[in-house]
C-alpha atoms as one frame of an Amber mdcrd trajectory, in Angstrom:
protein
 116.763 102.648  84.754 115.695 100.446  87.649 113.176  97.711  86.979 110.069
  98.299  89.072 107.126  96.114  89.897 103.964  98.093  90.450 100.871  97.203
  92.376  97.724  99.236  92.024  94.642  99.762  94.140  91.377 101.526  93.476
  89.970 104.132  95.779  87.382 106.930  95.746  87.960 110.407  97.142  85.189
 112.864  97.811  84.889 116.621  98.346  82.203 119.259  98.432  84.658 121.704
  96.818  86.202 120.263  93.649  87.381 117.250  91.672  90.976 118.195  92.377
  90.340 118.368  96.132  88.720 114.905  95.976  91.815 113.527  94.265  94.258
 115.315  96.621  92.459 114.138  99.753  92.334 110.507  98.583  96.023 110.490
  97.738  96.946 112.179 101.031  94.963 109.621 102.988  96.444 106.666 101.067
  99.943 108.070 101.618  99.478 107.549 105.365  99.647 103.767 104.921 100.771
 103.060 101.312 104.454 103.655 100.522 106.115 104.495  97.198 103.021 105.909
  95.467 104.106 106.746  91.891 101.034 107.482  89.773  97.263 107.749  89.644
  94.677 107.329  86.902  91.108 108.701  87.060  88.619 105.920  86.393  85.324
 107.694  87.073  84.067 111.086  88.124  80.593 111.578  89.493  78.762 113.911
  91.813  75.709 114.616  93.897  73.256 117.344  92.879  71.139 119.268  95.375
  68.842 122.170  94.539  70.098 122.214  90.947  73.760 122.640  91.950  76.722
 120.314  92.361  76.790 119.514  96.071  79.554 116.908  96.200  82.218 115.405
  93.932  83.368 111.736  93.983  86.435 110.660  92.017  87.383 106.992  91.641
  91.032 106.408  90.732  93.654 103.734  90.483  96.795 104.405  92.468 100.051
 102.745  91.509 102.967 102.154  93.857 106.270 100.247  93.677 106.792  97.166
  95.775 109.745  97.174  98.205
């Protein structure tokens, strides 16, 4: 097994649809500029309530990637 060195960053994705969509959109956006993404860890999940319903999801996560 190759020895890897990982760096991680924290970011927050948001979505009016779902937690999963918030995660997917954040990872997709990060993938545009961050190479070798290997893992993510959910740090916090929160949302916005309007008229007694969930109006928006926000998911903060750590993203790990290997250094070149």
